C-alpha positions as CSV (number, residue, x, y, z in Angstrom):
1,X,42.4,329.1,40.7
2,X,39.2,330.6,42.0
3,X,35.5,330.6,41.5
4,X,33.4,333.8,41.7
5,X,29.9,334.1,43.0
6,X,27.7,337.2,43.1
7,X,25.2,338.0,45.9
8,X,22.8,340.8,45.8
9,X,20.3,342.3,48.2
10,X,17.5,344.0,46.5
11,X,19.3,345.6,43.5
12,X,22.5,345.1,41.6
13,X,24.2,348.3,42.9
14,X,24.3,346.7,46.4
15,X,25.9,343.5,45.1
16,X,28.8,341.9,47.0
17,X,31.2,339.7,45.2
18,X,32.2,336.4,46.8
19,X,35.4,334.8,45.7
20,X,36.3,331.2,46.5
21,X,40.2,330.9,46.8
22,X,41.5,327.5,45.8
23,X,44.5,327.7,48.2
24,X,45.6,330.1,51.0
25,X,44.8,333.8,51.2
26,X,47.9,335.9,52.2
27,X,47.0,339.3,53.7
28,X,50.0,341.6,53.2
29,X,52.5,342.0,50.3
30,X,55.5,343.0,52.4
31,X,58.7,340.9,52.6
32,X,57.0,338.2,54.8
33,X,54.0,337.8,52.5
34,X,56.2,337.7,49.4
35,X,58.5,335.0,51.0
36,X,55.4,332.9,51.8
37,X,54.0,333.3,48.3
38,X,57.3,332.3,46.6
39,X,57.6,329.2,48.7
40,X,53.9,328.2,48.1
41,X,54.6,328.7,44.3
42,X,57.5,326.3,44.8
43,X,55.2,323.8,46.3
44,X,52.7,324.1,43.5
45,X,50.1,325.7,45.7
46,X,47.9,328.4,44.2
47,X,47.3,331.5,46.4
48,X,45.9,335.0,46.5
49,X,47.8,337.9,48.0
50,X,45.8,341.0,49.2
51,X,47.6,344.4,49.8
52,X,45.8,347.4,51.1
53,X,48.2,349.9,49.3
54,X,49.0,350.2,45.6
55,X,52.5,348.5,45.8
56,X,54.5,345.8,47.4
57,X,56.5,346.5,50.6
58,X,54.6,349.7,51.1
59,X,56.3,350.4,54.5
60,X,59.7,350.4,52.7
61,X,58.4,352.3,49.7
62,X,56.2,355.0,51.4
63,X,57.1,355.2,55.0
64,X,60.9,355.2,55.4
65,X,63.4,358.0,55.3
66,X,65.8,358.5,52.3
67,X,69.1,357.6,54.0
68,X,67.9,354.3,55.3
69,X,70.0,351.3,54.8
70,X,69.6,347.8,56.2
71,X,70.9,347.6,59.7
72,X,72.0,344.0,59.4
73,X,74.3,342.5,56.9
74,X,72.6,341.4,53.7
75,X,73.0,337.7,54.3
76,X,70.6,338.1,57.3
77,X,68.0,339.9,55.3
78,X,67.6,338.0,52.0
79,X,64.4,336.0,51.3
80,X,64.3,332.3,50.6
81,X,65.5,331.1,47.2
82,X,66.9,334.4,46.0
83,X,70.1,335.8,47.5
84,X,71.0,339.5,47.0
85,X,73.1,340.3,44.0
86,X,76.8,339.9,44.6
87,X,77.5,343.5,43.7
88,X,75.2,344.8,46.5
89,X,77.1,346.3,49.5
90,X,77.1,344.6,52.8
91,X,74.3,346.9,54.0
92,X,72.0,347.5,51.0
93,X,70.3,350.9,50.6
94,X,66.6,351.5,50.7
95,X,66.3,351.7,46.9
96,X,68.5,348.5,46.5
97,X,66.3,346.6,48.8
98,X,63.0,347.7,47.2
99,X,64.5,346.8,43.8
100,X,65.4,343.4,45.2
101,X,61.8,342.9,46.5
102,X,60.4,343.8,43.1
103,X,62.6,341.4,41.3
104,X,61.6,338.8,43.9
105,X,57.9,339.3,43.1
106,X,58.5,339.1,39.4
107,X,60.8,336.0,39.7
108,X,58.1,334.1,41.5
109,X,55.1,335.5,39.5
110,X,53.6,337.1,42.6
111,X,50.8,339.5,41.6
112,X,49.0,340.9,44.7
113,X,45.6,342.4,44.5
114,X,46.4,346.0,45.4
115,X,44.1,348.4,47.1
116,X,42.2,345.6,48.8
117,X,41.9,346.6,52.5
118,X,40.7,343.8,54.8
119,X,37.9,344.9,57.0
120,X,37.2,341.6,58.8
121,X,38.2,337.9,58.8
122,X,36.5,335.2,60.8
123,X,36.4,331.4,60.7
124,X,33.0,330.0,59.9
125,X,32.5,326.7,61.8
126,X,29.5,325.8,59.7
127,X,31.5,325.2,56.5
128,X,35.0,325.1,57.9
129,X,36.3,328.1,55.9
130,X,37.7,331.5,56.6
131,X,35.5,334.5,55.5
132,X,37.6,337.5,54.7
133,X,35.8,340.8,53.8
134,X,37.6,343.6,52.0
135,X,36.8,347.0,50.7
136,X,38.6,349.1,48.1
137,X,41.3,351.2,49.8
138,X,41.4,353.4,46.7
139,X,37.8,354.6,47.3
140,X,36.7,353.1,44.1
141,X,33.2,351.7,43.2
142,X,34.1,348.0,43.3
143,X,32.2,347.5,46.5
144,X,32.8,344.9,49.1
145,X,34.4,341.6,48.3
146,X,34.3,338.5,50.5
147,X,37.0,335.9,50.0
148,X,36.3,332.3,51.1
149,X,39.4,330.2,51.9
150,X,40.6,327.1,53.5
151,X,43.9,328.7,54.8
152,X,44.5,332.2,56.0
153,X,48.1,333.6,56.2
154,X,48.4,336.8,58.3
155,X,51.5,338.7,56.9
156,X,50.6,342.2,57.9
157,X,53.6,342.3,60.3
158,X,54.7,344.0,63.4
159,X,54.9,347.5,61.9
160,X,51.4,348.0,60.3
161,X,50.2,351.0,62.4
162,X,52.0,354.0,63.9
163,X,52.2,354.4,67.7
164,X,51.2,358.0,68.4
165,X,51.6,358.9,72.1
166,X,49.1,361.4,73.5
167,X,51.3,364.0,75.2
168,X,49.6,366.7,77.3
169,X,49.5,370.0,75.4
170,X,50.7,368.5,72.1
171,X,47.6,369.8,70.2
172,X,48.5,373.4,71.3
173,X,52.1,373.1,70.5
174,X,51.8,374.9,67.2
175,X,54.8,373.6,65.4
176,X,55.2,370.8,63.0
177,X,54.5,367.4,64.5
178,X,55.1,364.2,62.5
179,X,55.6,360.5,63.0
180,X,58.9,359.0,61.7
181,X,57.1,357.3,58.8
182,X,56.4,360.8,57.3
183,X,60.0,361.8,57.6
184,X,62.1,361.6,54.5
185,X,65.1,363.9,54.9
186,X,66.5,366.6,57.3
187,X,66.8,369.0,54.4
188,X,63.8,371.1,55.4
189,X,64.8,371.3,59.1
190,X,68.1,373.2,58.6
191,X,68.7,375.5,61.6
192,X,65.5,374.4,63.4
193,X,65.3,373.0,66.9
194,X,63.8,369.5,66.4
195,X,62.7,367.3,69.2
196,X,63.1,363.6,68.3
197,X,61.0,361.5,70.6
198,X,62.4,358.0,70.8
199,X,65.9,356.5,70.9
200,X,65.7,353.3,68.9
201,X,67.5,352.8,65.6
202,X,65.1,355.2,63.8
203,X,65.4,357.9,66.5
204,X,69.2,357.7,66.5
205,X,69.5,357.7,62.7
206,X,67.0,360.6,62.3
207,X,68.9,362.6,64.8
208,X,72.2,362.0,62.8
209,X,70.5,362.9,59.6
210,X,69.2,366.1,61.1
211,X,72.7,367.0,62.2
212,X,74.0,366.3,58.8
213,X,71.5,368.9,57.4
214,X,72.5,371.5,60.1
215,X,69.4,371.1,62.2
216,X,69.6,371.2,66.0
217,X,68.2,367.9,67.3
218,X,67.3,367.0,70.9
219,X,66.5,363.4,71.5
220,X,64.2,362.2,74.2
221,X,65.3,359.0,76.0
222,X,62.7,357.9,78.5
223,X,63.8,354.3,78.9
224,X,67.1,352.4,79.0
225,X,68.7,351.4,75.7
226,X,71.5,349.1,74.6
227,X,73.8,350.8,72.1
228,X,76.2,348.5,70.2
229,X,78.7,349.3,67.5
230,X,77.4,348.0,64.1
231,X,80.8,346.5,63.4
232,X,83.9,345.5,65.4
233,X,87.1,345.5,63.4
234,X,85.0,345.3,60.2
235,X,83.0,342.3,61.5
236,X,79.2,342.7,62.0
237,X,78.3,342.8,65.7
238,X,75.0,341.1,64.9
239,X,76.7,338.4,62.8
240,X,79.2,337.8,65.6
241,X,76.4,337.4,68.1
242,X,74.6,334.9,65.9
243,X,77.8,332.9,65.6
244,X,78.5,333.0,69.3
245,X,74.9,331.9,70.2
246,X,75.5,328.7,68.3
247,X,78.4,327.8,70.7
248,X,77.8,329.7,73.9
249,X,74.9,330.3,76.4
250,X,72.9,333.5,75.9
251,X,74.1,335.2,79.1
252,X,77.7,334.7,78.1
253,X,77.1,336.1,74.6
254,X,75.4,339.2,76.1
255,X,78.4,339.7,78.5
256,X,80.9,339.5,75.6
257,X,78.8,341.9,73.5
258,X,78.7,344.5,76.4
259,X,82.5,344.2,76.9
260,X,83.0,344.8,73.2
261,X,80.6,347.8,73.3
262,X,82.5,349.2,76.3
263,X,85.9,348.8,74.5
264,X,84.6,350.4,71.3
265,X,82.1,352.9,72.5
266,X,83.2,353.6,76.0
267,X,80.9,354.4,78.9
268,X,77.7,355.6,77.1
269,X,75.7,356.1,80.4
270,X,77.5,359.3,81.1
271,X,75.8,360.7,78.0
272,X,72.3,359.8,79.2
273,X,72.2,356.4,77.5
274,X,71.4,354.1,80.5
275,X,71.8,350.4,79.7
276,X,69.0,347.9,80.6
277,X,69.7,345.3,83.3
278,X,68.8,342.6,80.8
279,X,71.5,341.8,78.1
280,X,70.9,343.0,74.5
281,X,70.2,339.6,72.8
282,X,68.1,338.4,75.8
283,X,66.0,341.5,75.6
284,X,65.6,341.1,71.8
285,X,64.5,337.5,72.2
286,X,62.1,338.0,75.1
287,X,60.8,341.5,74.5
288,X,61.5,342.1,70.8
289,X,63.4,345.3,71.7
290,X,66.2,345.6,69.2
291,X,69.6,347.2,70.4
292,X,70.7,350.3,68.6
293,X,73.5,349.6,66.2
294,X,75.5,352.8,66.1
295,X,76.5,354.2,62.7
296,X,77.6,357.7,63.9
297,X,74.9,359.1,66.2
298,X,76.9,358.4,69.3
299,X,79.8,360.7,68.1
300,X,77.3,363.5,67.6
301,X,76.0,362.9,71.2
302,X,79.5,363.1,72.5
303,X,80.2,366.4,70.7
304,X,76.9,367.9,71.9
305,X,75.5,368.2,68.4
306,X,72.7,365.9,69.5
307,X,71.4,366.7,72.9
308,X,70.0,364.0,75.1
309,X,67.1,364.7,77.5
310,X,64.8,362.7,79.8
311,X,61.1,362.1,79.3
312,X,58.4,364.6,78.4
313,X,56.0,366.1,80.9
314,X,54.0,368.3,78.7
315,X,54.0,370.6,75.7
316,X,53.0,374.3,75.4
317,X,53.1,376.6,72.4
318,X,56.6,376.4,71.0
319,X,57.9,374.6,74.0
320,X,58.3,371.4,75.8
321,X,58.6,370.8,79.5
322,X,60.6,367.7,80.6
323,X,60.1,365.4,83.7
324,X,63.1,367.0,85.3
325,X,61.5,370.5,85.1
326,X,63.6,371.8,82.2
327,X,61.9,373.8,79.4
328,X,63.1,373.8,75.9
329,X,62.1,375.9,72.9
330,X,61.1,373.6,70.0
331,X,60.3,374.3,66.4
332,X,59.3,370.8,65.3
333,X,58.6,367.3,66.8
334,X,59.3,364.0,65.2
335,X,57.8,361.0,66.9
336,X,60.1,358.0,66.5
337,X,57.8,356.1,68.8
338,X,57.5,352.9,66.8
339,X,54.8,350.8,65.3
340,X,52.3,348.1,66.3
341,X,50.3,345.3,64.8
342,X,46.9,346.0,63.3
343,X,45.7,342.4,63.6
344,X,43.2,343.2,66.4
345,X,41.3,345.6,64.2
346,X,40.3,343.0,61.6
347,X,40.9,339.5,62.7
348,X,38.1,337.9,64.8
349,X,40.2,335.4,66.6
350,X,41.6,335.3,70.2
351,X,43.2,331.8,70.7
352,X,46.2,332.2,68.5
353,X,46.8,336.0,68.5
354,X,47.0,338.1,71.7
355,X,45.1,341.4,72.1
356,X,48.3,343.2,71.1
357,X,48.1,341.5,67.7
358,X,51.1,339.0,68.1
359,X,51.0,335.2,68.2
360,X,50.7,334.0,71.8
361,X,53.4,331.3,71.3
362,X,56.9,332.7,71.0
363,X,59.4,331.9,68.2
364,X,59.9,329.4,66.8
365,X,56.4,328.2,67.5
366,X,54.3,331.2,66.7
367,X,53.7,330.5,63.0
368,X,50.7,328.1,63.2
369,X,47.3,328.5,64.7
370,X,44.1,326.4,64.5
371,X,41.7,325.9,61.6
372,X,44.1,326.8,58.9
373,X,45.3,330.1,60.4
374,X,49.0,331.1,60.1
375,X,51.2,334.1,61.0
376,X,54.5,335.2,59.3
377,X,56.6,338.3,60.1
378,X,55.7,338.5,63.8
379,X,58.9,336.9,65.3
380,X,60.6,340.2,66.3
381,X,63.6,338.7,64.7
382,X,63.7,340.6,61.4
383,X,63.7,339.0,58.0
384,X,65.6,335.9,59.1
385,X,62.7,335.0,61.5
386,X,60.0,335.8,58.9
387,X,61.8,333.5,56.4
388,X,61.9,330.7,58.8
389,X,58.2,331.0,59.4
390,X,57.5,331.2,55.7
391,X,59.3,328.0,55.1
392,X,57.3,326.2,57.8
393,X,54.0,327.6,56.6
394,X,54.6,326.7,52.9
395,X,55.6,323.2,53.8
396,X,52.6,322.7,56.1
397,X,50.0,324.1,53.7
398,X,51.7,322.3,50.8
399,X,51.4,319.0,52.5
400,X,47.7,319.5,53.3
401,X,46.9,320.9,49.9
402,X,48.4,317.9,48.2
403,X,46.6,315.5,50.4
404,X,43.2,317.2,49.9
405,X,43.6,317.6,46.1
406,X,44.6,314.0,45.8
407,X,41.2,312.9,47.0
408,X,37.9,313.3,45.3
409,X,36.5,316.7,45.8
410,X,33.3,316.3,47.6
411,X,33.2,319.5,49.5
412,X,32.5,322.1,46.7
413,X,28.7,321.8,47.1
414,X,29.2,322.5,50.8
415,X,31.2,325.6,50.1
416,X,28.5,326.8,47.8
417,X,25.7,326.2,50.4
418,X,27.9,328.1,52.9
419,X,28.2,331.1,50.6
420,X,24.5,331.1,49.7
421,X,23.5,331.5,53.4
422,X,24.4,335.2,53.3
């Protein structure tokens, strides 16, 4: 499946290994990378998967809170060619989903190269290949490795890096400050005044978890937000929206969803939850901003157990000052401020990816770039969008691979000359 070459400078200790990949190189072993690898396996295409951590789906395994469940019904979250077990609940738990992904990797014989952190990737016009340099993320002595490949699949996803806002005075605050990816449970926050910055699904669910552990959460809501019931009469709101969008225009679907939300949840704006002017599904499709699917936080907001406040002006020792002039004593701060792509830090390419690290073309056309470059998991449509892209990528690469391997291989000497130029 691969050929190895060793290059050295003046001594063996400074050697850099070069690896020729006979097939695509997939960067990232999350659900998107696994789905692409499984479908490539089905096409008979060899591949290599690189993962910077020591496990698959590291965001799920290492950076999610204990009470997390899938926010959408399982039929919208399963990967291609392997449905969830029938005995799984409608909304699988964190541990169930991780177990499903591990079974998926075993089923399709996906064995990522762990602790391989990509430092740079660029397309070499001279030899028509991608050159991807990695270093050991575990701090070992393996040194740098350079992978040479015909196809590069970027599967690092939308949530690779934490967004850490720089609030005035936060360094002098003095209390505990953490990003949501470090939060596991509200158990250690009992009786503490906790400021949760952010009102998406994570911010809402963390605030609810803090309440359930007898903490005193205050949630900062700077922007407008759509809050929808997760279910209406036992029917998934998201599933209903998907069904309606197959038959009705988007604006009408949004109007119907807002009517249902008002009937079930009432007027949420009086609790400080101002709705955007753009409808929930249109906002998700155009901006990638997911509506909050309420699983109990709104009841705590109504009862006053979760306080809602406007944006932050600045911090001071043990205190936060809001934009409306109010000051609140705070013991801890949890930043539910989201994530961003890390693609701009390592991929030397600007035609396909934007400076924010997302494909410039919107779904469903953002999966394929030029020169054998692909993207999966950047649709802002969850696992269903990632699965759709994975199917397209595997079929496209499979077709090219079979065409190329069906001809006489005259390019190998060129690849060797290309490598030896370093």
